[in-house]
PDB file of N, H, CA, C and O in Angstrom:
ATOM      1  N   MET A   1      15.960   0.758   5.528  1.00  0.00           N
ATOM      2  CA  MET A   1      15.166   0.612   6.640  1.00  0.00           C
ATOM      3  C   MET A   1      13.679   0.628   6.266  1.00  0.00           C
ATOM      4  O   MET A   1      13.074   1.425   5.549  1.00  0.00           O
ATOM      5  N   ASP A   2      13.226  -0.483   6.950  1.00  0.00           N
ATOM      6  H   ASP A   2      13.717  -1.131   7.532  1.00  0.00           H
ATOM      7  CA  ASP A   2      11.564  -0.322   6.487  1.00  0.00           C
ATOM      8  C   ASP A   2      10.933   0.889   7.418  1.00  0.00           C
ATOM      9  O   ASP A   2      11.401   1.178   8.520  1.00  0.00           O
ATOM     10  N   LYS A   3       9.745   1.590   6.784  1.00  0.00           N
ATOM     11  H   LYS A   3       9.365   1.355   5.889  1.00  0.00           H
ATOM     12  CA  LYS A   3       9.188   2.511   7.403  1.00  0.00           C
ATOM     13  C   LYS A   3       7.862   1.777   8.064  1.00  0.00           C
ATOM     14  O   LYS A   3       7.220   0.847   7.576  1.00  0.00           O
ATOM     15  N   VAL A   4       7.677   2.338   9.087  1.00  0.00           N
ATOM     16  H   VAL A   4       8.198   3.094   9.483  1.00  0.00           H
ATOM     17  CA  VAL A   4       6.232   1.982  10.017  1.00  0.00           C
ATOM     18  C   VAL A   4       5.660   2.899  10.210  1.00  0.00           C
ATOM     19  O   VAL A   4       6.260   3.859  10.694  1.00  0.00           O
ATOM     20  N   VAL A   5       4.059   3.004   9.872  1.00  0.00           N
ATOM     21  H   VAL A   5       3.572   2.224   9.480  1.00  0.00           H
ATOM     22  CA  VAL A   5       3.411   4.126  10.564  1.00  0.00           C
ATOM     23  C   VAL A   5       2.717   3.406  11.449  1.00  0.00           C
ATOM     24  O   VAL A   5       2.399   2.258  11.137  1.00  0.00           O
ATOM     25  N   VAL A   6       2.324   3.976  12.805  1.00  0.00           N
ATOM     26  H   VAL A   6       2.582   4.908  13.059  1.00  0.00           H
ATOM     27  CA  VAL A   6       1.259   3.651  13.759  1.00  0.00           C
ATOM     28  C   VAL A   6       0.150   4.666  13.976  1.00  0.00           C
ATOM     29  O   VAL A   6       0.348   5.865  14.171  1.00  0.00           O
ATOM     30  N   TYR A   7      -1.081   4.049  13.921  1.00  0.00           N
ATOM     31  H   TYR A   7      -1.242   3.075  13.762  1.00  0.00           H
ATOM     32  CA  TYR A   7      -2.349   4.856  14.245  1.00  0.00           C
ATOM     33  C   TYR A   7      -2.850   4.375  15.538  1.00  0.00           C
ATOM     34  O   TYR A   7      -3.642   3.445  15.687  1.00  0.00           O
ATOM     35  N   PRO A   8      -2.351   5.047  16.402  1.00  0.00           N
ATOM     36  CA  PRO A   8      -2.983   4.695  18.072  1.00  0.00           C
ATOM     37  C   PRO A   8      -4.230   5.459  18.383  1.00  0.00           C
ATOM     38  O   PRO A   8      -4.503   6.592  17.987  1.00  0.00           O
ATOM     39  N   GLY A   9      -4.889   4.745  19.085  1.00  0.00           N
ATOM     40  H   GLY A   9      -4.667   3.825  19.407  1.00  0.00           H
ATOM     41  CA  GLY A   9      -6.383   5.597  19.477  1.00  0.00           C
ATOM     42  C   GLY A   9      -6.768   4.515  20.641  1.00  0.00           C
ATOM     43  O   GLY A   9      -6.073   3.530  20.894  1.00  0.00           O
ATOM     44  N   ARG A  10      -7.907   4.832  21.265  1.00  0.00           N
ATOM     45  H   ARG A  10      -8.471   5.632  21.059  1.00  0.00           H
ATOM     46  CA  ARG A  10      -8.636   4.015  22.198  1.00  0.00           C
ATOM     47  C   ARG A  10      -9.719   3.311  21.145  1.00  0.00           C
ATOM     48  O   ARG A  10      -9.899   2.097  21.236  1.00  0.00           O
ATOM     49  N   PHE A  11     -10.375   4.021  20.230  1.00  0.00           N
ATOM     50  H   PHE A  11     -10.228   5.007  20.155  1.00  0.00           H
ATOM     51  CA  PHE A  11     -11.225   3.379  19.363  1.00  0.00           C
ATOM     52  C   PHE A  11     -12.414   2.446  20.204  1.00  0.00           C
ATOM     53  O   PHE A  11     -12.503   1.223  20.312  1.00  0.00           O
ATOM     54  N   GLN A  12     -13.106   3.319  20.639  1.00  0.00           N
ATOM     55  H   GLN A  12     -13.034   4.312  20.551  1.00  0.00           H
ATOM     56  CA  GLN A  12     -14.427   2.932  21.366  1.00  0.00           C
ATOM     57  C   GLN A  12     -15.545   3.308  21.112  1.00  0.00           C
ATOM     58  O   GLN A  12     -16.061   4.103  21.897  1.00  0.00           O
ATOM     59  N   PRO A  13     -16.214   2.907  20.053  1.00  0.00           N
ATOM     60  CA  PRO A  13     -15.604   1.840  19.006  1.00  0.00           C
ATOM     61  C   PRO A  13     -14.756   2.426  18.036  1.00  0.00           C
ATOM     62  O   PRO A  13     -14.426   3.611  18.065  1.00  0.00           O
ATOM     63  N   MET A  14     -14.335   1.460  17.018  1.00  0.00           N
ATOM     64  H   MET A  14     -14.603   0.497  16.994  1.00  0.00           H
ATOM     65  CA  MET A  14     -13.665   2.188  15.877  1.00  0.00           C
ATOM     66  C   MET A  14     -14.792   2.447  14.813  1.00  0.00           C
ATOM     67  O   MET A  14     -15.601   1.554  14.560  1.00  0.00           O
ATOM     68  N   LEU A  15     -14.842   3.605  14.224  1.00  0.00           N
ATOM     69  H   LEU A  15     -14.185   4.330  14.430  1.00  0.00           H
ATOM     70  CA  LEU A  15     -15.965   3.883  13.286  1.00  0.00           C
ATOM     71  C   LEU A  15     -15.608   4.276  11.956  1.00  0.00           C
ATOM     72  O   LEU A  15     -14.395   4.240  11.746  1.00  0.00           O
ATOM     73  N   LYS A  16     -16.332   4.643  10.993  1.00  0.00           N
ATOM     74  H   LYS A  16     -17.317   4.672  11.164  1.00  0.00           H
ATOM     75  CA  LYS A  16     -15.924   4.540   9.823  1.00  0.00           C
ATOM     76  C   LYS A  16     -14.790   6.017   9.458  1.00  0.00           C
ATOM     77  O   LYS A  16     -13.993   6.160   8.531  1.00  0.00           O
ATOM     78  N   HIS A  17     -15.085   6.803  10.428  1.00  0.00           N
ATOM     79  H   HIS A  17     -15.734   6.687  11.180  1.00  0.00           H
ATOM     80  CA  HIS A  17     -13.893   8.039  10.299  1.00  0.00           C
ATOM     81  C   HIS A  17     -12.597   7.562  10.701  1.00  0.00           C
ATOM     82  O   HIS A  17     -11.620   8.147  10.233  1.00  0.00           O
ATOM     83  N   HIS A  18     -12.401   6.469  11.595  1.00  0.00           N
ATOM     84  H   HIS A  18     -13.194   5.994  11.974  1.00  0.00           H
ATOM     85  CA  HIS A  18     -10.947   6.047  12.029  1.00  0.00           C
ATOM     86  C   HIS A  18     -10.747   5.342  10.777  1.00  0.00           C
ATOM     87  O   HIS A  18      -9.743   5.732  10.180  1.00  0.00           O
ATOM     88  N   ALA A  19     -11.377   4.455  10.220  1.00  0.00           N
ATOM     89  H   ALA A  19     -12.192   4.138  10.704  1.00  0.00           H
ATOM     90  CA  ALA A  19     -11.240   3.771   8.889  1.00  0.00           C
ATOM     91  C   ALA A  19     -10.483   4.842   7.850  1.00  0.00           C
ATOM     92  O   ALA A  19      -9.320   4.627   7.510  1.00  0.00           O
ATOM     93  N   GLU A  20     -11.206   5.985   7.378  1.00  0.00           N
ATOM     94  H   GLU A  20     -12.151   6.159   7.654  1.00  0.00           H
ATOM     95  CA  GLU A  20     -10.956   7.022   6.733  1.00  0.00           C
ATOM     96  C   GLU A  20      -9.472   7.231   7.019  1.00  0.00           C
ATOM     97  O   GLU A  20      -8.606   6.921   6.202  1.00  0.00           O
ATOM     98  N   VAL A  21      -9.217   7.761   8.191  1.00  0.00           N
ATOM     99  H   VAL A  21      -9.921   8.013   8.855  1.00  0.00           H
ATOM    100  CA  VAL A  21      -7.673   8.177   8.679  1.00  0.00           C
ATOM    101  C   VAL A  21      -6.878   6.877   8.333  1.00  0.00           C
ATOM    102  O   VAL A  21      -5.888   7.161   7.659  1.00  0.00           O
ATOM    103  N   TYR A  22      -6.982   5.732   8.546  1.00  0.00           N
ATOM    104  H   TYR A  22      -7.786   5.501   9.094  1.00  0.00           H
ATOM    105  CA  TYR A  22      -6.306   4.591   8.316  1.00  0.00           C
ATOM    106  C   TYR A  22      -5.919   4.670   6.925  1.00  0.00           C
ATOM    107  O   TYR A  22      -4.743   4.820   6.594  1.00  0.00           O
ATOM    108  N   GLN A  23      -6.913   4.571   6.068  1.00  0.00           N
ATOM    109  H   GLN A  23      -7.869   4.449   6.337  1.00  0.00           H
ATOM    110  CA  GLN A  23      -6.755   4.605   4.626  1.00  0.00           C
ATOM    111  C   GLN A  23      -5.942   5.691   4.148  1.00  0.00           C
ATOM    112  O   GLN A  23      -5.101   5.495   3.271  1.00  0.00           O
ATOM    113  N   ARG A  24      -6.157   6.975   4.729  1.00  0.00           N
ATOM    114  H   ARG A  24      -6.840   7.135   5.442  1.00  0.00           H
ATOM    115  CA  ARG A  24      -5.402   8.196   4.438  1.00  0.00           C
ATOM    116  C   ARG A  24      -3.774   7.846   4.732  1.00  0.00           C
ATOM    117  O   ARG A  24      -2.870   8.176   3.964  1.00  0.00           O
ATOM    118  N   LEU A  25      -3.628   7.278   5.713  1.00  0.00           N
ATOM    119  H   LEU A  25      -4.363   7.010   6.337  1.00  0.00           H
ATOM    120  CA  LEU A  25      -2.210   6.757   5.838  1.00  0.00           C
ATOM    121  C   LEU A  25      -1.703   6.044   5.291  1.00  0.00           C
ATOM    122  O   LEU A  25      -0.491   6.214   5.158  1.00  0.00           O
ATOM    123  N   VAL A  26      -2.275   4.976   4.736  1.00  0.00           N
ATOM    124  H   VAL A  26      -3.260   4.838   4.844  1.00  0.00           H
ATOM    125  CA  VAL A  26      -1.996   3.938   3.596  1.00  0.00           C
ATOM    126  C   VAL A  26      -1.534   4.609   2.281  1.00  0.00           C
ATOM    127  O   VAL A  26      -0.485   4.380   1.680  1.00  0.00           O
ATOM    128  N   ASN A  27      -2.552   5.518   1.933  1.00  0.00           N
ATOM    129  H   ASN A  27      -3.404   5.704   2.421  1.00  0.00           H
ATOM    130  CA  ASN A  27      -2.088   6.177   0.840  1.00  0.00           C
ATOM    131  C   ASN A  27      -1.260   7.292   0.803  1.00  0.00           C
ATOM    132  O   ASN A  27      -0.854   7.808  -0.238  1.00  0.00           O
ATOM    133  N   GLU A  28      -0.990   7.689   1.992  1.00  0.00           N
ATOM    134  H   GLU A  28      -1.320   7.269   2.838  1.00  0.00           H
ATOM    135  CA  GLU A  28       0.099   8.778   2.074  1.00  0.00           C
ATOM    136  C   GLU A  28       1.460   8.260   2.231  1.00  0.00           C
ATOM    137  O   GLU A  28       2.406   8.956   1.864  1.00  0.00           O
ATOM    138  N   TYR A  29       1.670   6.942   2.813  1.00  0.00           N
ATOM    139  H   TYR A  29       0.901   6.376   3.110  1.00  0.00           H
ATOM    140  CA  TYR A  29       2.973   6.264   3.027  1.00  0.00           C
ATOM    141  C   TYR A  29       2.759   5.042   2.217  1.00  0.00           C
ATOM    142  O   TYR A  29       2.519   4.031   2.878  1.00  0.00           O
ATOM    143  N   PRO A  30       2.798   4.900   0.775  1.00  0.00           N
ATOM    144  CA  PRO A  30       2.713   3.491   0.150  1.00  0.00           C
ATOM    145  C   PRO A  30       3.698   2.560   0.213  1.00  0.00           C
ATOM    146  O   PRO A  30       3.634   1.394  -0.174  1.00  0.00           O
ATOM    147  N   ASP A  31       4.886   3.293   0.870  1.00  0.00           N
ATOM    148  H   ASP A  31       4.937   4.241   1.185  1.00  0.00           H
ATOM    149  CA  ASP A  31       6.027   2.245   1.031  1.00  0.00           C
ATOM    150  C   ASP A  31       6.296   1.945   2.410  1.00  0.00           C
ATOM    151  O   ASP A  31       7.407   1.555   2.769  1.00  0.00           O
ATOM    152  N   ALA A  32       5.363   2.105   3.175  1.00  0.00           N
ATOM    153  H   ALA A  32       4.461   2.422   2.883  1.00  0.00           H
ATOM    154  CA  ALA A  32       5.366   1.892   4.921  1.00  0.00           C
ATOM    155  C   ALA A  32       4.273   0.628   5.042  1.00  0.00           C
ATOM    156  O   ALA A  32       3.365   0.330   4.267  1.00  0.00           O
ATOM    157  N   GLU A  33       4.657   0.036   6.209  1.00  0.00           N
ATOM    158  H   GLU A  33       5.395   0.278   6.839  1.00  0.00           H
ATOM    159  CA  GLU A  33       3.640  -1.000   6.833  1.00  0.00           C
ATOM    160  C   GLU A  33       2.682   0.178   7.733  1.00  0.00           C
ATOM    161  O   GLU A  33       3.261   1.038   8.396  1.00  0.00           O
ATOM    162  N   VAL A  34       1.613   0.129   7.690  1.00  0.00           N
ATOM    163  H   VAL A  34       1.142  -0.570   7.151  1.00  0.00           H
ATOM    164  CA  VAL A  34       0.592   0.871   8.566  1.00  0.00           C
ATOM    165  C   VAL A  34       0.066   0.188   9.259  1.00  0.00           C
ATOM    166  O   VAL A  34      -0.402  -0.797   8.688  1.00  0.00           O
ATOM    167  N   TYR A  35      -0.171   0.261  10.762  1.00  0.00           N
ATOM    168  H   TYR A  35       0.209   1.062  11.225  1.00  0.00           H
ATOM    169  CA  TYR A  35      -0.614  -0.331  11.701  1.00  0.00           C
ATOM    170  C   TYR A  35      -1.599   0.481  12.596  1.00  0.00           C
ATOM    171  O   TYR A  35      -1.407   1.679  12.800  1.00  0.00           O
ATOM    172  N   ILE A  36      -2.703  -0.223  13.149  1.00  0.00           N
ATOM    173  H   ILE A  36      -2.859  -1.197  12.983  1.00  0.00           H
ATOM    174  CA  ILE A  36      -3.513   0.206  14.159  1.00  0.00           C
ATOM    175  C   ILE A  36      -3.205  -0.312  15.584  1.00  0.00           C
ATOM    176  O   ILE A  36      -3.145  -1.497  15.912  1.00  0.00           O
ATOM    177  N   GLY A  37      -3.001   0.877  16.457  1.00  0.00           N
ATOM    178  H   GLY A  37      -3.050   1.839  16.190  1.00  0.00           H
ATOM    179  CA  GLY A  37      -2.399   0.590  18.001  1.00  0.00           C
ATOM    180  C   GLY A  37      -3.574   0.728  18.737  1.00  0.00           C
ATOM    181  O   GLY A  37      -4.359   1.627  18.435  1.00  0.00           O
ATOM    182  N   THR A  38      -3.846  -0.147  19.796  1.00  0.00           N
ATOM    183  H   THR A  38      -3.208  -0.877  20.041  1.00  0.00           H
ATOM    184  CA  THR A  38      -4.851   0.340  20.564  1.00  0.00           C
ATOM    185  C   THR A  38      -4.352  -0.778  21.788  1.00  0.00           C
ATOM    186  O   THR A  38      -3.569  -1.720  21.670  1.00  0.00           O
ATOM    187  N   SER A  39      -5.079  -0.326  22.959  1.00  0.00           N
ATOM    188  H   SER A  39      -5.716   0.440  23.055  1.00  0.00           H
ATOM    189  CA  SER A  39      -4.888  -0.978  24.280  1.00  0.00           C
ATOM    190  C   SER A  39      -6.128  -2.209  24.614  1.00  0.00           C
ATOM    191  O   SER A  39      -7.104  -2.548  23.946  1.00  0.00           O
ATOM    192  N   ASP A  40      -5.613  -2.686  25.935  1.00  0.00           N
ATOM    193  H   ASP A  40      -4.820  -2.411  26.477  1.00  0.00           H
ATOM    194  CA  ASP A  40      -6.849  -3.535  26.315  1.00  0.00           C
ATOM    195  C   ASP A  40      -7.538  -2.954  27.501  1.00  0.00           C
ATOM    196  O   ASP A  40      -8.489  -3.454  28.103  1.00  0.00           O
ATOM    197  N   LYS A  41      -6.887  -1.751  27.771  1.00  0.00           N
ATOM    198  H   LYS A  41      -6.115  -1.345  27.282  1.00  0.00           H
ATOM    199  CA  LYS A  41      -7.178  -1.029  29.035  1.00  0.00           C
ATOM    200  C   LYS A  41      -9.098  -0.807  28.935  1.00  0.00           C
ATOM    201  O   LYS A  41      -9.697  -0.381  27.947  1.00  0.00           O
ATOM    202  N   VAL A  42      -9.571  -1.133  29.933  1.00  0.00           N
ATOM    203  H   VAL A  42      -9.085  -1.479  30.735  1.00  0.00           H
ATOM    204  CA  VAL A  42     -11.211  -0.897  30.160  1.00  0.00           C
ATOM    205  C   VAL A  42     -11.349  -0.112  31.341  1.00  0.00           C
ATOM    206  O   VAL A  42     -10.814  -0.388  32.415  1.00  0.00           O
ATOM    207  N   GLU A  43     -12.282   1.148  31.057  1.00  0.00           N
ATOM    208  H   GLU A  43     -12.716   1.372  30.185  1.00  0.00           H
ATOM    209  CA  GLU A  43     -12.406   2.225  31.932  1.00  0.00           C
ATOM    210  C   GLU A  43     -13.853   2.441  32.022  1.00  0.00           C
ATOM    211  O   GLU A  43     -14.302   3.071  31.065  1.00  0.00           O
ATOM    212  N   PRO A  44     -14.657   2.110  32.863  1.00  0.00           N
ATOM    213  CA  PRO A  44     -16.198   2.350  32.635  1.00  0.00           C
ATOM    214  C   PRO A  44     -16.478   3.620  32.242  1.00  0.00           C
ATOM    215  O   PRO A  44     -15.928   4.446  32.971  1.00  0.00           O
ATOM    216  N   GLY A  45     -17.185   4.127  31.286  1.00  0.00           N
ATOM    217  H   GLY A  45     -17.632   3.456  30.694  1.00  0.00           H
ATOM    218  CA  GLY A  45     -17.786   5.245  30.959  1.00  0.00           C
ATOM    219  C   GLY A  45     -16.506   5.818  29.844  1.00  0.00           C
ATOM    220  O   GLY A  45     -16.957   6.587  28.995  1.00  0.00           O
ATOM    221  N   LYS A  46     -15.437   5.627  29.768  1.00  0.00           N
ATOM    222  H   LYS A  46     -15.070   5.002  30.457  1.00  0.00           H
ATOM    223  CA  LYS A  46     -14.834   6.171  29.086  1.00  0.00           C
ATOM    224  C   LYS A  46     -14.064   5.355  28.144  1.00  0.00           C
ATOM    225  O   LYS A  46     -13.737   5.886  27.083  1.00  0.00           O
ATOM    226  N   SER A  47     -13.663   3.915  28.418  1.00  0.00           N
ATOM    227  H   SER A  47     -13.929   3.483  29.281  1.00  0.00           H
ATOM    228  CA  SER A  47     -13.160   3.070  27.604  1.00  0.00           C
ATOM    229  C   SER A  47     -14.019   1.620  27.781  1.00  0.00           C
ATOM    230  O   SER A  47     -13.476   0.720  28.421  1.00  0.00           O
ATOM    231  N   PRO A  48     -15.277   1.419  27.244  1.00  0.00           N
ATOM    232  CA  PRO A  48     -15.732   0.299  27.954  1.00  0.00           C
ATOM    233  C   PRO A  48     -15.194  -1.313  27.080  1.00  0.00           C
ATOM    234  O   PRO A  48     -15.298  -2.421  27.606  1.00  0.00           O
ATOM    235  N   PHE A  49     -14.778  -1.123  26.040  1.00  0.00           N
ATOM    236  H   PHE A  49     -14.695  -0.223  25.613  1.00  0.00           H
ATOM    237  CA  PHE A  49     -14.279  -2.276  25.294  1.00  0.00           C
ATOM    238  C   PHE A  49     -12.727  -2.665  25.510  1.00  0.00           C
ATOM    239  O   PHE A  49     -11.743  -1.926  25.505  1.00  0.00           O
ATOM    240  N   ASN A  50     -12.811  -3.906  25.681  1.00  0.00           N
ATOM    241  H   ASN A  50     -13.610  -4.506  25.685  1.00  0.00           H
ATOM    242  CA  ASN A  50     -11.287  -4.411  25.874  1.00  0.00           C
ATOM    243  C   ASN A  50     -11.052  -4.823  24.484  1.00  0.00           C
ATOM    244  O   ASN A  50     -11.862  -4.730  23.562  1.00  0.00           O
ATOM    245  N   PHE A  51      -9.656  -5.366  24.422  1.00  0.00           N
ATOM    246  H   PHE A  51      -8.997  -5.442  25.171  1.00  0.00           H
ATOM    247  CA  PHE A  51      -9.008  -5.425  22.944  1.00  0.00           C
ATOM    248  C   PHE A  51      -9.937  -6.518  22.010  1.00  0.00           C
ATOM    249  O   PHE A  51     -10.310  -6.344  20.850  1.00  0.00           O
ATOM    250  N   ALA A  52     -10.184  -7.672  22.869  1.00  0.00           N
ATOM    251  H   ALA A  52      -9.881  -7.813  23.812  1.00  0.00           H
ATOM    252  CA  ALA A  52     -10.906  -8.665  21.877  1.00  0.00           C
ATOM    253  C   ALA A  52     -12.366  -8.062  21.456  1.00  0.00           C
ATOM    254  O   ALA A  52     -12.956  -8.301  20.403  1.00  0.00           O
ATOM    255  N   GLU A  53     -12.754  -7.330  22.392  1.00  0.00           N
ATOM    256  H   GLU A  53     -12.274  -7.136  23.247  1.00  0.00           H
ATOM    257  CA  GLU A  53     -14.206  -6.714  21.987  1.00  0.00           C
ATOM    258  C   GLU A  53     -13.969  -5.846  20.951  1.00  0.00           C
ATOM    259  O   GLU A  53     -14.849  -5.939  20.096  1.00  0.00           O
ATOM    260  N   LYS A  54     -13.184  -5.097  20.716  1.00  0.00           N
ATOM    261  H   LYS A  54     -12.470  -5.021  21.411  1.00  0.00           H
ATOM    262  CA  LYS A  54     -12.800  -3.888  19.675  1.00  0.00           C
ATOM    263  C   LYS A  54     -12.486  -4.756  18.299  1.00  0.00           C
ATOM    264  O   LYS A  54     -12.924  -4.476  17.183  1.00  0.00           O
ATOM    265  N   GLN A  55     -11.755  -5.709  18.584  1.00  0.00           N
ATOM    266  H   GLN A  55     -11.399  -5.936  19.490  1.00  0.00           H
ATOM    267  CA  GLN A  55     -11.767  -6.644  17.547  1.00  0.00           C
ATOM    268  C   GLN A  55     -12.647  -7.016  16.565  1.00  0.00           C
ATOM    269  O   GLN A  55     -12.568  -6.824  15.352  1.00  0.00           O
ATOM    270  N   LYS A  56     -13.741  -7.728  17.399  1.00  0.00           N
ATOM    271  H   LYS A  56     -13.805  -7.884  18.385  1.00  0.00           H
ATOM    272  CA  LYS A  56     -15.108  -8.099  17.264  1.00  0.00           C
ATOM    273  C   LYS A  56     -15.894  -7.087  16.626  1.00  0.00           C
ATOM    274  O   LYS A  56     -16.518  -7.192  15.570  1.00  0.00           O
ATOM    275  N   LEU A  57     -15.805  -6.185  17.314  1.00  0.00           N
ATOM    276  H   LEU A  57     -15.299  -6.100  18.172  1.00  0.00           H
ATOM    277  CA  LEU A  57     -16.637  -4.669  16.558  1.00  0.00           C
ATOM    278  C   LEU A  57     -16.177  -4.174  15.214  1.00  0.00           C
ATOM    279  O   LEU A  57     -16.958  -3.635  14.430  1.00  0.00           O
ATOM    280  N   ILE A  58     -14.806  -4.375  14.937  1.00  0.00           N
ATOM    281  H   ILE A  58     -14.171  -4.813  15.574  1.00  0.00           H
ATOM    282  CA  ILE A  58     -14.258  -3.956  13.804  1.00  0.00           C
ATOM    283  C   ILE A  58     -14.704  -5.114  12.858  1.00  0.00           C
ATOM    284  O   ILE A  58     -15.345  -4.811  11.852  1.00  0.00           O
ATOM    285  N   VAL A  59     -14.479  -6.104  13.052  1.00  0.00           N
ATOM    286  H   VAL A  59     -13.958  -6.350  13.870  1.00  0.00           H
ATOM    287  CA  VAL A  59     -14.804  -7.226  11.917  1.00  0.00           C
ATOM    288  C   VAL A  59     -16.220  -7.313  11.847  1.00  0.00           C
ATOM    289  O   VAL A  59     -16.589  -7.643  10.720  1.00  0.00           O
ATOM    290  N   ALA A  60     -17.044  -7.152  12.573  1.00  0.00           N
ATOM    291  H   ALA A  60     -16.745  -6.885  13.489  1.00  0.00           H
ATOM    292  CA  ALA A  60     -18.652  -7.491  12.457  1.00  0.00           C
ATOM    293  C   ALA A  60     -18.978  -6.061  11.663  1.00  0.00           C
ATOM    294  O   ALA A  60     -19.928  -6.156  10.885  1.00  0.00           O
ATOM    295  N   SER A  61     -18.480  -5.034  11.719  1.00  0.00           N
ATOM    296  H   SER A  61     -17.708  -4.956  12.350  1.00  0.00           H
ATOM    297  CA  SER A  61     -18.845  -3.525  11.058  1.00  0.00           C
ATOM    298  C   SER A  61     -18.334  -3.416   9.686  1.00  0.00           C
ATOM    299  O   SER A  61     -18.705  -2.499   8.953  1.00  0.00           O
ATOM    300  N   LYS A  62     -17.334  -4.487   9.234  1.00  0.00           N
ATOM    301  H   LYS A  62     -17.032  -5.231   9.829  1.00  0.00           H
ATOM    302  CA  LYS A  62     -16.805  -4.741   8.026  1.00  0.00           C
ATOM    303  C   LYS A  62     -16.262  -3.456   7.617  1.00  0.00           C
ATOM    304  O   LYS A  62     -16.409  -3.073   6.456  1.00  0.00           O
ATOM    305  N   ILE A  63     -15.620  -2.734   8.520  1.00  0.00           N
ATOM    306  H   ILE A  63     -15.501  -3.045   9.463  1.00  0.00           H
ATOM    307  CA  ILE A  63     -14.923  -1.392   8.237  1.00  0.00           C
ATOM    308  C   ILE A  63     -13.669  -1.740   7.358  1.00  0.00           C
ATOM    309  O   ILE A  63     -13.389  -1.136   6.323  1.00  0.00           O
ATOM    310  N   PHE A  64     -13.075  -2.594   7.790  1.00  0.00           N
ATOM    311  H   PHE A  64     -13.303  -3.085   8.631  1.00  0.00           H
ATOM    312  CA  PHE A  64     -11.703  -3.023   6.903  1.00  0.00           C
ATOM    313  C   PHE A  64     -11.871  -4.521   6.356  1.00  0.00           C
ATOM    314  O   PHE A  64     -10.979  -5.035   5.680  1.00  0.00           O
TER     315      PHE A  64
END
C-alpha cells in the first residue's frame, strides 16, 4: 500500500514556515506522497483568499 501524508490548513496566506513544515514532512516520510490540503472557503477577516488566490500567492512567493 502506498503511503500518503496530507498537510491540511487554511494557509491565509501560505508563508515560509508552512513550506518548512511541508519540507520536514517530505524528509520524515521519504517513501510517501506528501500533499498540501486547503479549501476554497472564503470568510472575510479570517480566510480572505479563495483557492485560486492561494495558488497564485504560493507561485508568486516562490516558496515551492
